[in-house]
C-alpha positions as CSV (number, residue, x, y, z in Angstrom):
1,X,-72.1,54.5,163.9
2,X,-70.3,51.7,165.8
3,X,-69.3,48.4,164.3
4,X,-72.4,46.5,163.2
5,X,-71.2,43.3,164.9
6,X,-71.0,45.2,168.2
7,X,-74.5,46.5,167.8
8,X,-75.8,43.1,166.9
9,X,-74.1,41.5,169.9
10,X,-75.7,44.0,172.3
11,X,-79.1,43.3,170.8
12,X,-78.7,39.6,171.0
13,X,-77.6,40.0,174.7
14,X,-80.7,42.0,175.4
15,X,-83.0,39.7,173.6
16,X,-81.7,36.7,175.5
17,X,-82.9,38.2,178.8
18,X,-85.7,36.1,180.4
19,X,-87.5,38.8,182.3
20,X,-89.6,41.0,180.1
21,X,-89.5,44.0,182.4
22,X,-85.7,43.9,182.6
23,X,-85.6,43.4,178.8
24,X,-87.8,46.5,178.2
25,X,-85.7,48.6,180.6
26,X,-82.6,47.6,178.8
27,X,-84.1,48.3,175.4
28,X,-85.1,51.8,176.6
29,X,-81.7,52.4,178.0
30,X,-80.0,51.2,174.8
31,X,-82.2,53.4,172.6
32,X,-81.5,56.4,174.8
33,X,-77.8,55.8,174.6
34,X,-77.6,55.0,170.9
35,X,-80.5,56.9,169.2
36,X,-78.7,57.1,165.9
37,X,-78.4,53.3,165.7
38,X,-82.2,52.6,166.2
39,X,-83.0,52.3,162.5
40,X,-80.1,49.9,162.0
41,X,-81.2,47.9,165.1
42,X,-84.7,47.6,163.7
43,X,-83.3,46.4,160.4
44,X,-81.3,43.7,162.2
45,X,-84.3,42.6,164.3
46,X,-86.5,42.3,161.3
47,X,-84.0,39.9,159.7
48,X,-82.3,42.3,157.3
49,X,-78.9,41.1,158.3
50,X,-78.8,38.3,155.6
51,X,-76.5,38.0,152.6
52,X,-76.8,40.6,149.9
53,X,-79.9,40.2,147.8
54,X,-81.4,37.8,150.3
55,X,-84.9,38.6,151.4
56,X,-86.0,38.8,155.0
57,X,-88.0,35.8,156.2
58,X,-91.7,36.2,155.5
59,X,-92.5,35.9,159.2
60,X,-90.1,38.7,160.2
61,X,-92.6,41.4,159.2
62,X,-95.8,39.4,159.8
63,X,-95.1,37.0,162.7
64,X,-97.5,34.0,162.9
65,X,-100.5,34.5,165.1
66,X,-101.0,32.4,168.3
67,X,-103.3,30.0,166.4
68,X,-100.7,29.5,163.6
69,X,-98.0,28.6,166.2
70,X,-100.0,25.7,167.6
């Protein structure tokens, strides 16, 4: 596996894209290129990149509904 900071930087770059179709295409391409890093990427995206012993934010697994966001 590559350096976790490189993986995280790539994911941040993809997530910053404004166009959803382009973002989806890049996610698919990234997953096809780095299939062994997908579990680690999911861990990062769900907030597991915190300090040791620090729990993921409660909304990382159960994001607020549209009504809760208003």
